[in-house]
N, C-alpha and C positions, 0 to 999 in steps of 0.2 A: 324558026323550028321543024321541028318532027308533033306534033300533039302525040302525048301518049293516049293511047285510051283506059276507058278505069276497069278493063277488061284485062288487060296488060298489067295493067298498073297491082290488082291484087295480084295475078300472078304471079310479078314480084313480089311484090309482102311475102304473100302466101309462102315460097320459094327460100327467100331470111327467114321466114324466121321459123322454117322448115332445117334451112343450113345451121343457126347461129341454135334450135337446137341438138343440134346435133354434134355441132363441136364441144357444149356442153356436159353432154352425157362424156363425151371421145373423151374432155378434161376431164370426167371422176370417173373414166373404166378401170380404174386402179382399184375404187373405191367397189363397183362393183365387182371385181374382177376379185372381190371375199366375199363378198359377204354372197353368192349364194352358194355357192361351195359352203360356209357357212351351213345355211338355212340350209340346204340338202343333208350338208355331219349331222344339226341337233335337234333334225321339227321329228318330230313323234309321225311313226310312220297313220295311222288314227288322222291325221288332221292337217287336210290343206291348206291352203289360201287363196279369195277369191280377189283379195287389194291387198299393194300394198305400195306406202307414201315414205320414202326415204328423202333425212331434213338433214343432210351434209353440217350447217349447225345449231344447231343444237344434237345434234348423233344420238339421232332417238326414227328407229323403224316405225316405223306403225301398218298391225296387218290388220283383215279382215281373214273369218276366213273360219271351215267349218269343223268341226273335233263327232267323234264318232259318239264321244260319252264327254261326262265332265271326270274320269278318273286320269282321262290320256288328255286331258288340257289339261288337269293338271303334273301329270307328267313330264310332259309338252314345257311346261312353267319353267319345273326347277332344273330341263336339263339348262333353259336357255339362261335363267340364274346364274347357274355356277359355269356357265362357258367363257372361259376366257375371253376378257373387253370386250361386255356386260357390268352394269353399272350396279339392274335394274332393270326388274320388267314387274309391267305395269298393267294387271287386266282392269278393259273402260267397260266391258260390256258383258251379260254370257242370258241366252238364252233359248231356250227347245226348242226348237224345231225338228217337223214334221224326218229333217235331213241331220236327223241330232246334234249341237250346241251351238249353235252362231255366234262368234267372238268378235273379238274387241280387242287388241293388244298392244298396250309399246315395249319395245324393246331401245332404251337406253344403251348403249356403247359408252367406252372408256377408250379416251383421245386415243391412246395406241391402236386398239381397234382398225382405225385407214389409216397404220403411218405406217 
């Protein structure tokens, strides 16, 4: 048989892992199709996100971002806390910076949010 070069093997493995990731994303499409409109509707206008990690197994969305000030951040947390489908809101870190308030928060969803 013909020998497969390391370059071709690496290329195939890269393609395959992208394919598996895409399949995983598409399988979870129903989740993200609810999640992004939820974030749009419930995010305070003075807050933006720099990072988002969704942990479906634990029903948790970890958000990092920047808020204009502490008042906007508190208001945003309250809105999330009152949203149907959200079990709790946890602030893990808040620090003042030249751009506002850097924060880390977690939204813990109720199981029915993703159904």
